[in-house]
C-alpha positions as CSV (number, residue, x, y, z in Angstrom):
1,M,13.0,8.9,-12.9
2,P,9.6,7.1,-12.3
3,R,9.1,5.8,-8.8
4,Q,9.3,2.1,-8.3
5,P,6.3,0.0,-7.2
6,R,6.0,-0.9,-3.6
7,L,7.3,-4.2,-2.5
8,D,4.9,-6.3,-0.4
9,T,4.3,-9.9,0.4
10,P,2.2,-11.6,3.1
11,G,4.0,-11.5,6.4
12,A,6.5,-8.8,5.3
13,L,7.9,-6.4,7.9
14,H,7.5,-2.7,6.9
15,H,8.8,0.6,8.3
16,V,6.1,3.1,7.3
17,I,6.8,6.9,7.4
18,S,4.5,9.8,6.3
19,R,5.0,13.5,6.7
20,G,2.5,16.4,6.6
21,I,2.4,18.2,3.2
22,E,4.7,21.3,3.3
23,G,5.3,20.8,7.0
24,T,1.7,20.8,7.9
25,E,0.9,19.5,11.4
26,T,-0.8,16.2,11.0
27,F,-1.7,15.8,14.7
28,R,-2.9,19.2,16.1
29,K,-4.8,18.1,19.1
30,E,-5.0,15.1,21.4
31,E,-8.3,14.1,19.8
32,D,-6.5,13.8,16.4
33,R,-4.0,11.4,17.9
34,I,-6.7,9.4,19.6
35,D,-8.6,9.1,16.2
36,F,-5.5,7.9,14.4
37,I,-4.6,5.4,17.1
38,N,-8.2,4.1,17.3
39,R,-8.1,3.4,13.5
40,L,-4.7,1.7,13.8
41,A,-6.0,-0.4,16.7
42,E,-9.0,-1.5,14.7
43,L,-6.8,-2.9,11.9
44,C,-4.7,-4.8,14.5
45,R,-7.8,-6.2,16.3
46,K,-9.1,-7.5,12.9
47,G,-5.8,-9.2,12.2
48,A,-5.0,-7.1,9.2
49,I,-1.6,-6.0,10.5
50,V,0.6,-6.5,13.5
51,V,2.2,-3.4,15.1
52,Y,5.5,-3.7,17.0
53,A,6.6,0.0,17.2
54,W,5.0,3.4,16.5
55,A,5.4,7.1,17.2
56,L,3.2,10.0,16.5
57,M,5.1,13.3,16.1
58,S,3.5,16.7,15.4
59,N,3.9,16.5,11.6
60,H,4.7,12.9,10.8
61,Y,4.4,9.3,12.1
62,H,6.4,6.1,12.1
63,L,5.0,2.6,12.2
64,L,6.7,-0.8,12.3
65,V,4.2,-3.3,11.0
66,R,3.8,-6.7,9.7
67,T,1.2,-7.4,7.0
68,G,-1.2,-10.3,7.0
69,K,-2.9,-11.6,3.9
70,Q,-4.1,-8.2,2.8
71,P,-1.5,-5.9,1.2
72,L,0.0,-3.0,3.1
73,A,-1.6,-0.5,0.6
74,S,-5.1,-1.6,1.4
75,N,-4.6,-1.3,5.1
76,M,-2.9,2.1,4.8
77,R,-5.7,3.3,2.6
78,R,-8.2,2.3,5.3
79,L,-6.2,4.0,8.0
80,L,-5.4,7.3,6.3
81,T,-8.5,8.0,4.2
82,G,-10.8,8.0,7.2
83,Y,-8.3,9.9,9.3
84,V,-7.8,12.7,6.8
85,V,-11.5,13.1,6.1
86,N,-12.2,13.4,9.8
87,F,-9.2,15.7,10.3
88,N,-10.2,18.1,7.5
89,R,-13.7,18.3,8.8
90,K,-12.7,19.0,12.4
91,H,-10.1,21.6,11.4
92,K,-12.2,23.2,8.5
93,R,-9.6,22.5,5.8
94,C,-9.6,20.6,2.5
95,G,-7.1,18.8,0.3
96,H,-4.2,16.5,1.0
97,L,-2.8,16.3,4.5
98,F,0.2,14.0,4.0
99,H,3.1,14.7,1.6
100,N,2.7,12.5,-1.5
101,R,2.3,8.8,-0.8
102,Y,3.6,7.3,2.5
103,K,7.1,5.8,2.4
104,S,7.3,2.1,3.1
105,I,10.5,0.1,3.5
106,V,10.5,-3.7,3.6
107,C,12.8,-4.8,6.4
108,E,14.7,-8.0,7.2
109,D,13.6,-9.2,10.7
110,D,17.1,-9.7,12.1
111,P,18.5,-7.3,13.2
112,Y,16.1,-4.6,12.0
113,L,12.9,-5.4,14.0
114,L,14.7,-4.5,17.2
115,E,16.8,-1.7,15.7
116,L,13.8,0.0,14.2
117,T,11.8,-0.5,17.4
118,R,14.5,1.4,19.2
119,Y,14.9,4.0,16.5
120,I,11.1,4.7,16.3
121,H,10.5,4.8,20.0
122,L,13.3,7.2,20.7
123,N,11.8,9.8,18.3
124,P,10.1,11.9,21.0
125,L,13.3,12.0,23.1
126,R,15.5,13.0,20.1
127,A,13.0,15.7,19.2
128,G,12.8,17.1,22.7
129,V,9.1,16.3,23.2
130,V,10.1,14.4,26.4
131,G,13.2,15.1,28.4
132,S,14.2,11.7,29.7
133,L,13.7,8.0,29.4
134,K,11.6,8.1,32.5
135,E,9.3,10.6,30.8
136,L,9.3,8.5,27.6
137,Q,7.9,5.5,29.6
138,Q,4.8,7.6,30.4
139,Y,4.4,9.2,27.0
140,Q,1.3,7.8,25.4
141,W,1.9,8.7,21.8
142,T,4.6,6.1,21.2
143,G,4.7,2.3,21.8
144,H,7.7,2.4,24.2
145,G,5.5,2.9,27.3
146,V,3.4,-0.1,26.2
147,I,6.5,-2.4,26.1
148,M,7.5,-1.0,29.5
149,D,4.0,-1.7,30.9
150,K,3.5,1.9,31.8
151,V,0.9,2.7,29.1
152,K,-1.9,0.2,28.4
153,N,-3.3,-0.9,25.1
154,D,-4.5,-4.3,23.9
155,W,-3.5,-4.2,20.2
156,Q,0.3,-3.7,20.1
157,D,2.4,-6.8,19.9
158,V,4.9,-6.7,22.8
159,D,5.6,-10.4,23.1
160,T,7.6,-10.5,19.9
161,V,9.9,-7.8,21.3
162,Y,10.2,-9.4,24.7
163,A,11.2,-12.7,23.1
164,Y,14.4,-11.2,21.8
165,F,15.5,-10.5,25.4
166,S,14.1,-13.1,27.7
167,R,11.3,-15.6,28.2
168,R,10.6,-13.9,31.6
169,R,8.6,-10.8,31.1
170,N,10.1,-8.6,33.8
171,E,13.7,-9.6,32.8
172,A,12.8,-8.9,29.1
173,M,11.6,-5.3,30.1
174,V,14.9,-4.6,32.0
175,R,17.0,-5.8,29.0
176,Y,14.8,-3.9,26.6
177,E,15.2,-0.7,28.6
178,S,18.9,-1.1,28.6
179,F,18.9,-1.6,24.8
180,I,16.9,1.6,24.4
181,R,19.3,3.5,26.6
182,E,22.2,2.4,24.5
183,G,20.5,3.7,21.5
184,I,20.4,7.3,22.7
185,A,24.1,7.9,22.0
186,K,23.6,6.6,18.4
187,G,21.5,9.7,17.5
188,R,19.7,10.0,14.2
189,R,20.6,7.0,12.1
190,A,20.3,7.7,8.3
191,E,20.9,4.1,7.4
192,L,17.5,3.2,9.0
193,S,15.5,5.6,7.0
194,G,17.8,6.7,4.1
195,G,18.1,4.8,0.8
196,G,19.7,2.1,-1.2
197,L,23.1,0.6,-0.6
198,V,23.9,2.7,2.4
199,R,20.9,1.5,4.3
200,S,21.3,-2.1,3.1
201,V,24.8,-2.7,4.5
202,G,24.7,-0.3,7.5
203,G,26.4,3.0,6.5
204,W,28.9,4.6,4.2
205,A,31.9,3.3,6.2
206,Q,30.9,-0.3,5.3
207,V,30.0,0.6,1.8
208,K,33.5,2.2,1.2
209,S,35.2,-0.8,2.8
210,L,33.4,-3.3,0.6
211,R,33.9,-1.2,-2.6
212,S,37.7,-0.9,-1.8
213,K,37.8,-4.7,-1.8
214,G,35.8,-4.9,-5.1
215,I,32.7,-6.4,-3.4
216,L,29.4,-5.3,-4.7
217,I,26.2,-5.7,-2.7
218,A,22.7,-5.8,-4.1
219,S,20.7,-2.7,-3.0
220,D,17.3,-1.3,-3.4
221,E,15.9,1.9,-1.7
222,R,12.7,0.1,-0.9
223,I,14.4,-2.5,1.3
224,L,16.3,-2.6,4.5
225,G,18.4,-5.7,4.8
226,S,21.3,-7.8,3.5
227,G,22.2,-8.2,-0.1
228,E,20.9,-11.7,-0.1
229,F,17.6,-10.6,1.4
230,I,17.3,-7.9,-1.2
231,E,18.0,-10.3,-4.1
232,R,15.3,-12.7,-2.8
233,L,12.7,-10.0,-2.4
234,I,13.3,-8.6,-5.8
235,A,13.2,-12.1,-7.4
236,E,9.9,-12.7,-5.7
237,A,8.5,-9.4,-6.9
238,E,9.7,-10.1,-10.5
239,Q,8.1,-13.6,-10.4
240,R,4.7,-12.1,-9.2
241,E,4.9,-9.6,-12.1
242,K,5.6,-12.4,-14.6
243,E,2.6,-14.3,-13.2
244,T,0.4,-11.2,-13.6
245,L,1.5,-10.7,-17.2
246,R,0.9,-14.3,-18.0
247,L,-2.5,-14.1,-16.5
248,R,-3.3,-11.0,-18.5
249,R,-2.3,-12.8,-21.8
250,R,-4.3,-15.9,-21.0
251,V,-7.4,-14.1,-19.8
252,P,-7.8,-11.0,-22.0
253,D,-11.0,-9.5,-20.6
254,L,-13.5,-9.3,-17.8
255,E,-16.2,-11.1,-19.8
256,E,-14.2,-14.3,-19.8
257,F,-13.7,-14.1,-16.1
258,A,-17.5,-13.6,-15.6
259,E,-18.3,-16.6,-17.7
260,R,-15.8,-18.8,-16.0
261,I,-16.9,-17.9,-12.5
262,S,-20.6,-18.1,-13.3
263,K,-20.2,-21.6,-14.6
264,M,-18.1,-22.7,-11.7
265,Q,-20.8,-21.3,-9.2
266,G,-23.7,-22.7,-11.1
267,I,-25.4,-19.4,-11.9
268,E,-26.4,-17.5,-15.0
269,R,-23.8,-15.0,-16.3
270,N,-26.4,-12.1,-16.1
271,E,-27.1,-12.8,-12.4
272,L,-23.6,-11.5,-11.6
273,I,-24.5,-8.0,-12.6
274,M,-28.3,-7.9,-11.8
275,G,-28.1,-7.2,-8.1
276,S,-29.3,-10.6,-7.0
277,R,-28.8,-11.3,-3.3
278,K,-28.7,-15.1,-3.6
279,S,-25.8,-16.5,-1.6
280,E,-24.2,-18.2,-4.6
281,V,-24.4,-15.0,-6.6
282,L,-22.8,-12.9,-3.7
283,K,-20.0,-15.5,-3.5
284,A,-19.5,-15.3,-7.2
285,R,-19.2,-11.5,-7.1
286,K,-16.6,-11.8,-4.3
287,I,-14.6,-14.3,-6.3
288,F,-14.8,-12.1,-9.4
289,C,-13.5,-9.1,-7.5
290,Q,-10.7,-11.0,-5.9
291,V,-9.6,-12.5,-9.2
292,V,-9.7,-9.4,-11.4
293,V,-8.4,-6.9,-8.9
294,K,-5.9,-8.9,-6.8
295,K,-4.7,-11.4,-9.4
296,A,-5.3,-9.9,-12.9
297,R,-4.5,-6.4,-11.6
298,Y,-7.6,-4.7,-13.1
299,S,-8.5,-1.5,-11.2
300,G,-11.4,-1.5,-8.8
301,A,-13.1,1.1,-11.0
302,E,-13.0,-1.3,-14.1
303,A,-14.5,-4.1,-12.1
304,A,-17.1,-1.8,-10.6
305,R,-18.2,-0.6,-14.1
306,F,-18.5,-4.2,-15.3
307,L,-20.6,-5.3,-12.2
308,G,-22.6,-2.1,-11.9
309,I,-21.7,-1.6,-8.3
310,S,-19.5,1.0,-6.5
311,T,-15.7,1.0,-6.6
312,S,-15.6,0.9,-2.8
313,A,-17.8,-2.2,-2.8
314,V,-15.4,-3.9,-5.2
315,N,-12.3,-3.0,-3.2
316,R,-13.9,-4.2,0.0
317,L,-14.7,-7.6,-1.5
318,A,-11.3,-7.8,-3.1
319,N,-9.5,-7.2,0.2
320,E,-11.5,-9.6,2.3
321,E,-10.0,-13.0,3.1
322,E,-9.3,-14.8,-0.2
323,L,-11.6,-17.6,-1.2
324,P,-10.1,-20.9,-2.2
325,E,-12.0,-20.8,-5.5
326,V,-9.8,-17.9,-6.7
327,E,-6.9,-20.2,-7.4
328,E,-9.3,-22.5,-9.3
329,V,-10.4,-19.7,-11.6
330,I,-6.8,-18.6,-12.6
331,S,-5.3,-22.1,-12.8
């Protein structure tokens, strides 16, 4: 069965998990963890993503992130590509480091932002990497110590977590710590990282109860949330797909995009592909990349061949903050 496309939308909450290929250690030394965290921090400081919870284990990682205007895939590509290249060079290896593509689950904020924060931050304790909650507070490779103000960083969002417990910071920490302690007895929770209907309604017991009453709930293995939340997300995804197909039919090729954008920007069509550095031409190229890659779903390679520039340059322009002229081009 072919894998389904990822679900994403600006402001979506994602639980991201990725494991080393064939059990490979993805973080062998402290410097590997530092490199990964520095790259993650840079994305946060640029406003590309917001991180609420995270944990680096020996052969996998967990992230609880909210996307901004840029899709999750773009940010994960920036995070992982550089990390893997650097890791392979340092450890004199080649090839893939992580197993297949990372797993991302779109999550409903309530109650899953808190539930996943607890689940993710308890990973080192469940795995025996630390022996107690006190040790977990000092452990620097998970976000728990940051929320408890025992480990310092300036990029993790702790205020959102505090707000669930109290307006007063110290009281919020005490209540959060109690919440974490209560989670220890819950153990490994398949419904928070498993699939489909089981995850969506909170476990097999609830699934069986609903089925015995003849109640069917919408489910999707890419989503953690209520049936209503799932139905809304899928409907939005289907609508975006329809808009993409409609755009494809209305604008059949890159040449028409180029003509339309050149006319709108008051430049000659040939200037778009001749390497001119004039400001209006640079802006036109950026609009072109954002329209054809982000809206019309052409690949970065296709756009790059048309413009005569590198694929990385096209993808960089496409993923920058969207220009208002983009909507004018496709309207």
